[in-house]
C-alpha positions in Angstrom: 201.6 -51.9 113.8 201.2 -48.4 114.0 199.4 -45.8 111.3 198.4 -42.1 110.3 196.5 -40.4 108.5 196.5 -36.9 107.8 193.6 -34.9 105.5 194.9 -31.8 103.6 191.5 -30.5 102.0 189.7 -32.6 99.5 193.2 -35.2 100.1 193.9 -38.3 102.6 196.9 -38.8 103.7 197.7 -42.6 104.9 200.2 -45.0 105.9 200.7 -47.9 108.3 203.5 -50.2 109.2 202.4 -53.8 110.5 205.4 -56.6 112.0 204.3 -60.0 111.7 206.0 -62.9 113.3 205.4 -66.5 113.8 207.0 -69.1 115.9 207.6 -73.0 114.4 204.2 -74.5 114.0 202.2 -71.7 114.0 199.0 -73.6 112.2 197.0 -70.9 109.5 194.6 -73.8 108.7 193.6 -75.2 112.5 194.5 -78.5 111.5 193.4 -78.4 107.5 194.9 -78.5 104.5 195.5 -74.3 102.3 195.7 -75.1 98.5 196.4 -72.5 96.0 194.3 -73.0 92.9 196.1 -72.1 89.1 194.1 -71.2 86.7 194.6 -71.0 83.4 195.4 -67.4 81.4 193.5 -68.2 78.5 190.0 -70.1 80.2 190.4 -68.0 83.2 189.6 -71.6 84.9 190.9 -73.6 87.4 193.7 -75.3 86.1 195.4 -77.1 88.8 195.3 -76.8 93.2 198.1 -77.1 95.0 198.3 -78.2 98.4 200.0 -75.9 100.9 201.4 -77.1 104.3 199.7 -74.4 106.2 202.0 -75.5 109.4 205.6 -72.8 108.9 208.4 -75.6 110.2 210.5 -72.3 111.6 209.9 -68.9 112.3 208.7 -66.6 110.2 208.7 -63.1 110.0 206.8 -60.1 107.8 207.7 -56.2 108.0 204.8 -54.9 105.7 203.9 -51.1 105.1 201.9 -49.2 103.0 201.9 -45.3 101.4 198.6 -44.0 99.2 195.9 -41.4 98.9 192.6 -41.1 98.7 191.3 -37.6 97.1 188.0 -36.6 96.8 187.6 -34.5 93.4 183.5 -34.0 93.8 181.5 -34.9 95.4 180.3 -38.8 93.8 184.2 -38.9 92.7 186.8 -40.4 94.5 189.8 -41.7 93.3 192.9 -43.3 95.2 196.9 -44.0 94.0 198.9 -46.4 97.0 201.5 -48.9 97.6 202.5 -51.7 99.7 205.4 -53.1 100.3 205.9 -56.9 102.4 209.0 -58.3 103.0 209.2 -61.7 104.0 212.1 -63.2 106.4 212.5 -67.4 107.3 214.9 -69.8 107.4 215.9 -70.2 104.2 213.8 -68.0 103.2 214.3 -64.1 102.2 211.6 -62.8 99.9 209.7 -59.1 98.8 206.6 -57.8 97.5 205.4 -54.9 95.6 202.4 -54.0 94.5 201.6 -50.2 93.6 197.4 -49.4 92.3 194.5 -47.2 91.9 191.3 -46.9 92.4 188.4 -44.6 90.5 185.2 -44.9 92.7 181.9 -43.0 91.2 179.4 -43.3 94.1 175.6 -43.6 92.4 174.4 -43.7 96.0 175.0 -43.5 99.8 175.6 -47.9 99.3 176.0 -48.2 95.7 179.5 -46.9 93.4 181.5 -48.3 90.4 184.9 -48.3 90.2 188.1 -49.2 88.4 191.0 -50.5 89.7 194.5 -51.4 88.8 197.6 -53.3 90.4 200.8 -53.9 89.4 202.7 -56.2 91.4 206.7 -57.1 91.3 208.0 -59.8 93.8 211.6 -60.8 94.9 214.3 -63.1 96.7 212.3 -66.0 97.3 209.0 -65.0 96.2 210.0 -65.1 92.0 208.2 -67.0 90.5 205.0 -67.1 92.1 203.1 -65.9 89.5 201.3 -68.3 87.4 202.0 -68.8 83.9 201.2 -71.8 81.1 204.2 -73.6 82.8 204.2 -72.9 85.9 205.4 -76.0 87.9 202.6 -76.9 90.0 203.8 -79.7 91.9 207.4 -77.7 92.9 208.2 -78.6 96.2 210.3 -76.9 98.7 213.4 -75.4 98.3 211.9 -76.3 94.2 211.7 -72.2 92.5 208.9 -71.3 91.2 209.0 -71.1 86.7 206.5 -68.6 86.9 206.6 -64.9 86.5 208.0 -61.9 88.9 205.9 -59.7 88.1 202.1 -59.1 87.2 199.0 -56.4 86.0 195.7 -56.5 87.0 192.5 -54.7 86.0 189.1 -54.9 88.0 186.0 -53.2 86.6 183.1 -53.9 89.2 179.4 -52.6 90.6 179.2 -52.6 94.8 176.5 -52.8 96.8 176.8 -52.1 100.6 173.8 -54.1 102.6 
């Protein structure tokens, strides 16, 4: 794990790298069951929930990196652009996820801001089909490919108050 941040005028450049490794039998839920909700793209409501086995039977490792910039346009405006990449290696599984995002943040006060964010994500390899649509196979079992999409675009508008 490592990271670096460099300030050049009004810009903060940042980069980091993380390698994670989990041995077979690692339980991310401490004995519970994880679930994933599949959300209807038309109504915005959960349409199905799928149980996910939280115990990895075999070794899994991830190599994850981020590269980006924060730019203070004015004392109230902060712009961010970044990219993230994750490559997962496991027994009979290899896939990548790449995400690119941008945020425009306007500071209303020291503790309150409004923001607009957009992101694009692409998956490949065994992650293919991860993003749901009306035809996603919610009952996919081990070794069964998901039949969703490989790309996803997200947008968000928010008001944040820090307590």
